[in-house]
N, C-alpha and C positions, 0 to 999 in steps of 0.2 A: 492401368491407373489413369484417372481422369486428368486431362490437361487443366491448368489453372489460368483463369482470366480474373485478375484482381483489379478492382476499382475503388476509389474513394467515393462513397455514395453521395456525400454532400457536394464535393467539387464537381462530380460528374453531372449532377442535376443542375447546379447553378450555372455551369458553363454550357448547358444544353448539348452535351455530347451524345454520340450514338455509336453503337457497336452492332455489327451484324456478321453472320458467318454460318458455317455448317459444323455440326458436331456429330461424329460417328456414334451411333447408338451403342456400340460396343464399349465406348469410353465412359458411359454413364453407369458406373459401378453400382450405385444404390438402386437403380431402376431395373437392372438385368434380372434379378430374381422374380420379377413380376411378368417377364416376357418369355415367349416360346423361342424367339429367334432374335439375334442381336445384329442382323444385317441392316444396312441402310444408314441414313443419316437424317438429322433434324436441322431445319434452318431456324435461326434465332435472330431477333432484333431487339436491342435494348436502347431506349431513348430516355434521356434525362430532361426534366423540365421542372419548373416551379409552379405549384398549384395556386389557384385563386386565393387560398388562405396563406400564401407565402411559405409553403412547406415544400421541401425537395421531394420529387417523385421520380419513379422509373416506370416507363411503359414497357412491358415485356410481351413479345409475340413469339410463339413457337408454332411451327408447322412441320408436319411429317406424318409418317405412317408407322405404327408400332404393331407388333404381332403379340397379342396377349392370349392367355390360355382360357378356353371356354371351361367353366366350372362344371358343366354337365357332361360333355362328350370328351373333354380333355384334348381337343384339337385346337389349332391356332385360329385366331380371329384377327383380321386386319382391322386395326382400330385407328381411325384418322385422328390425329392430334392437331387441334386448333385452339391454342391457349392465348387469351388476351387478358392480361392482368395489369392493374394499376397498383403499384406499391408506393405507399407514402411513408417517408421517414420522419420520425419524431424523436426529440431529445429525451422526453420522459413520457411514458405511457399514461401517467396520471394526469397529463395535460389534456387528454382526450375527453370529449363530452360523451354522454351515453348515446346520443344520436349518432355521433361519429363511429362509435364502437359497433352499433347495430347496422351501419351502412355496409351492405354487401358489395357495393360497386368498387371497393378498394380494400386493400389490406395494409396494416401498419407494421413497420419494422423500426428497430432502433437505428439511429445514424451510425454508420460503421466506416472507419478510416480504411479498412481492408475488407471489402465485400467480395467474396468468391462468386463470380457470376455463374460458373458451371454448377456449383452447389445450389445456388438459387434456382437454376433451371431444373435441376433434379428434384428439388422440393416442389416446384410447380407441377412437374409431370406426375409425381407421386400423388399429389392432391387431386389432379385432374382424372387419373385413371379410375375406372370403376372398381369397387371392392370385390365384386363377384361377376365378372363378365360372362355372358352367355350368348350363343347364337339365338336368333329369333325363333328358329325351330330346329331342333336336333334331337337325336335319340340318345338314350343312355348308353354308355359303353357296354359292349357285349361281355357278359361275365362268364359265358360258357355253361350256364346252368339250365339250359333248355328254355323253351318258350312257354311252358305251362305256368300259369299263375298259381302261386302257393299262398294261401291265406296266412297272415301273421298269427292268426288264432288257432291254427291247426294243431299246435303243440298242446293246446288245452283239451283236445279230444282224448288224449291219453289219461287225463285226470278224471274223466267222467265215470262215475260209478265207484270211484275209490275214495271213500271217506268214512 
């Protein structure tokens, strides 16, 4: 089960607090099904601040190495994790302008009196990981069916002349 680190997002940002530490990869339950191996740990740093528009923000940094599964050969790939996110808190999403919504340099979250930092870290990792990781060059897994190529249309040869 994941450990819990809970903060008040508004107070954390206004007081410009910071948190940092290490999280074992094995404790990130929602990320484990995307990994080949749960060994190691990730370092994190969360810093609160107030934006130029006077909104509370969190700067989130994650660093580490995850082992994801290659979708082609099914072997592990060491995937370096280097997440840098700016999360801005808003009281009401309807207060956002279209320009702010389209700005990819930050994401918006509702103000929360109890924000689970570990859950937030898991969310950021899930968003950061590739949906179908592959080695740059690898072979398909050996299916044991020999090396001769069989045309997918060879079945149609049996239908020739039967009509």
